[in-house]
C-alpha positions as CSV (number, residue, x, y, z in Angstrom):
1,M,-71.2,-100.4,-49.8
2,K,-69.5,-102.8,-47.5
3,F,-69.3,-106.6,-48.0
4,F,-69.6,-108.8,-44.9
5,I,-69.6,-112.6,-45.3
6,D,-71.9,-114.6,-42.9
7,T,-70.0,-117.8,-42.2
8,A,-67.6,-119.5,-39.8
9,N,-65.9,-121.4,-42.6
10,L,-62.3,-120.2,-42.7
11,E,-61.8,-121.3,-46.4
12,E,-64.8,-119.3,-47.5
13,I,-63.5,-116.3,-45.6
14,K,-60.1,-116.6,-47.1
15,Q,-61.6,-116.8,-50.6
16,A,-63.6,-113.7,-50.1
17,A,-60.6,-111.9,-48.6
18,A,-58.5,-112.9,-51.6
19,M,-61.0,-111.2,-54.0
20,G,-60.3,-107.9,-52.2
21,V,-63.9,-107.2,-51.4
22,L,-64.3,-108.4,-47.9
23,D,-64.9,-105.7,-45.2
24,G,-65.8,-108.0,-42.3
25,V,-67.4,-111.2,-41.1
26,T,-70.6,-112.0,-39.2
27,T,-70.8,-115.4,-37.6
28,N,-72.6,-117.2,-34.8
29,P,-72.3,-120.4,-32.7
30,S,-74.7,-122.2,-35.1
31,L,-72.4,-121.6,-38.1
32,A,-69.4,-122.5,-36.0
33,A,-71.0,-125.8,-35.0
34,R,-70.7,-126.9,-38.6
35,E,-66.9,-126.5,-38.4
36,T,-64.3,-128.7,-36.7
37,A,-62.9,-126.3,-34.1
38,P,-64.3,-124.7,-31.0
39,Y,-66.1,-121.3,-31.5
40,R,-63.4,-119.2,-29.8
41,D,-60.6,-120.9,-31.8
42,I,-62.6,-120.2,-35.1
43,L,-63.0,-116.6,-34.1
44,K,-59.2,-116.2,-33.4
45,E,-58.4,-117.6,-36.8
46,I,-61.0,-115.4,-38.6
47,C,-59.5,-112.3,-36.9
48,K,-56.1,-113.3,-38.2
49,V,-57.5,-113.2,-41.8
50,V,-59.8,-110.3,-41.5
51,S,-58.7,-106.8,-40.3
52,G,-62.3,-105.4,-40.4
53,P,-65.1,-106.1,-37.9
54,V,-65.8,-109.7,-36.9
55,S,-69.2,-110.1,-35.3
56,A,-69.2,-112.8,-32.6
57,E,-72.7,-113.7,-31.3
58,V,-73.6,-114.5,-27.7
59,I,-75.9,-117.4,-26.9
60,A,-77.2,-116.3,-23.5
61,T,-80.8,-115.0,-23.4
62,D,-80.4,-112.9,-20.3
63,A,-78.5,-109.6,-20.1
64,E,-76.1,-110.7,-17.4
65,G,-75.2,-113.8,-19.4
66,M,-74.7,-111.8,-22.5
67,L,-72.4,-109.4,-20.7
68,R,-70.3,-112.3,-19.3
69,E,-70.0,-113.8,-22.8
70,A,-69.2,-110.4,-24.3
71,D,-66.4,-109.9,-21.7
72,E,-64.8,-113.1,-22.9
73,L,-65.3,-112.6,-26.6
74,V,-63.8,-109.2,-26.8
75,K,-60.6,-110.6,-25.4
76,I,-60.1,-112.6,-28.6
77,A,-59.1,-109.6,-30.8
78,D,-59.4,-105.9,-31.2
79,N,-61.8,-106.2,-34.2
80,I,-64.4,-108.4,-32.4
81,V,-67.9,-106.9,-32.4
82,I,-70.4,-108.4,-30.0
83,K,-73.5,-109.6,-31.8
84,I,-76.6,-109.4,-29.5
85,P,-80.1,-110.5,-30.2
86,T,-82.6,-107.7,-30.4
87,I,-84.8,-108.8,-27.5
88,L,-85.5,-106.9,-24.3
89,E,-82.6,-108.5,-22.4
90,G,-80.4,-107.9,-25.5
91,L,-81.2,-104.2,-25.4
92,K,-80.3,-104.0,-21.8
93,A,-76.9,-105.7,-22.6
94,I,-76.3,-103.4,-25.6
95,K,-76.8,-100.3,-23.4
96,K,-74.3,-101.6,-20.8
97,L,-71.8,-102.7,-23.5
98,T,-72.1,-99.3,-25.3
99,E,-71.4,-97.5,-22.0
100,R,-68.2,-99.6,-21.7
101,G,-67.2,-98.7,-25.2
102,V,-67.7,-102.3,-26.6
103,K,-68.7,-102.4,-30.2
104,T,-72.0,-104.2,-30.8
105,N,-74.1,-105.5,-33.6
106,A,-77.9,-106.1,-33.1
107,T,-79.6,-108.9,-34.9
108,L,-83.3,-109.9,-35.1
């Protein structure tokens, strides 16, 4: 079993990591909006704490927009996984990202 915490709160992530059970993080812009820093800055900090996958969700609803966002998000750290909504446009984006070798996570 793998344990992923679903939050953008750095303190919660650090607490889970300190317990030695944290495999990765899933987060999204809605969770990040509850915090005090911009989304990209939060993701950078999370990636410093967590060596496993960190899912970073796009907000665009069209495939091209998702791809543009993904291109920026993957620059943050090597362990970023692009979180894509499972809608028709999302499936198109996942196909292209997979062809590029970008790790993805699909959500409903």
